[in-house]
C-alpha positions as CSV (number, residue, x, y, z in Angstrom):
1,M,-16.0,26.8,16.5
2,N,-13.9,24.8,14.2
3,K,-10.6,26.2,15.9
4,I,-11.9,25.1,19.4
5,Y,-12.7,21.4,18.1
6,L,-9.2,21.3,16.2
7,L,-7.0,22.8,19.7
8,S,-9.2,20.3,21.6
9,T,-8.3,17.5,19.8
10,L,-4.6,18.3,19.3
11,A,-4.5,18.9,23.2
12,A,-6.2,15.3,23.9
13,L,-3.7,13.9,21.1
14,L,-0.8,15.6,22.6
15,L,-2.0,14.3,26.4
16,C,-2.6,10.8,25.2
17,G,1.0,10.8,23.5
18,L,2.7,12.3,26.7
19,V,0.8,9.3,28.5
20,A,1.8,6.5,26.3
21,C,5.4,7.7,26.4
22,S,5.6,8.3,30.1
23,P,8.3,5.8,31.5
24,R,6.4,2.6,33.5
25,Q,7.0,1.9,37.3
26,E,8.3,-1.7,37.4
27,A,7.2,-3.5,40.4
28,P,10.3,-3.6,42.9
29,M,12.4,-6.5,43.3
30,S,11.9,-9.2,45.9
31,L,14.7,-10.0,48.1
32,E,14.9,-13.3,46.5
33,E,15.6,-11.5,43.2
34,R,18.3,-9.1,44.4
35,H,20.0,-11.7,45.6
36,A,20.0,-13.9,42.5
37,M,21.0,-10.6,40.5
38,Q,24.0,-9.6,43.1
39,A,24.9,-13.3,43.0
40,K,24.8,-13.3,39.3
41,A,27.2,-10.4,38.9
42,Q,29.5,-11.8,41.2
43,C,29.5,-15.0,39.4
44,Q,30.0,-13.6,36.3
45,Q,33.1,-11.9,37.5
46,E,34.5,-15.2,39.2
47,A,33.8,-17.2,36.2
48,S,35.7,-14.5,33.9
49,D,38.5,-14.4,36.3
50,M,38.9,-18.1,36.0
51,V,38.8,-18.3,32.0
52,D,41.9,-16.8,30.5
53,E,40.8,-17.2,26.5
54,G,37.9,-17.7,24.7
55,P,34.2,-16.1,25.3
56,Q,33.5,-15.0,28.8
57,N,29.9,-16.3,29.0
58,S,27.7,-19.0,28.6
59,D,29.1,-20.0,25.1
60,D,32.1,-21.5,26.9
61,P,31.3,-24.6,28.8
62,L,34.3,-23.9,30.9
63,W,33.0,-20.5,31.8
64,A,29.4,-21.9,32.1
65,G,30.7,-24.4,34.6
66,Y,32.5,-22.0,36.9
67,F,29.5,-19.9,36.9
68,E,27.1,-22.3,37.8
69,M,29.2,-23.6,40.4
70,C,29.7,-20.4,42.2
71,M,25.8,-19.7,41.7
72,H,24.8,-22.7,43.7
73,R,27.7,-22.0,46.4
74,L,25.7,-18.7,46.9
75,G,22.5,-20.3,47.2
76,V,20.8,-19.9,43.7
77,T,18.8,-22.9,42.7
78,D,18.8,-24.8,39.5
79,A,15.1,-23.4,38.7
80,E,16.3,-19.9,39.4
81,L,19.1,-20.2,37.2
82,K,16.8,-21.4,34.1
83,K,14.8,-18.2,34.8
84,M,18.1,-16.2,34.5
85,W,20.2,-15.2,31.2
86,Y,23.8,-15.1,31.4
């Protein structure tokens, strides 16, 4: 009886561990989210192409200016930009 209890407890713990470690399904991205992510990748590249020296990220005001100008050109709003880390 003790072995059965121990084995069933171990099996239950193993099952719980497998369920807890299984990858989670994320909700599919909306069309707007996909558009914003594609625009982000394109604008990061364009801004980096425009800036020769210094950090090629939002720490550089020149890079950030090019990036935001490109994002606006591609139809990304200021509200969407605020939600996005770049």
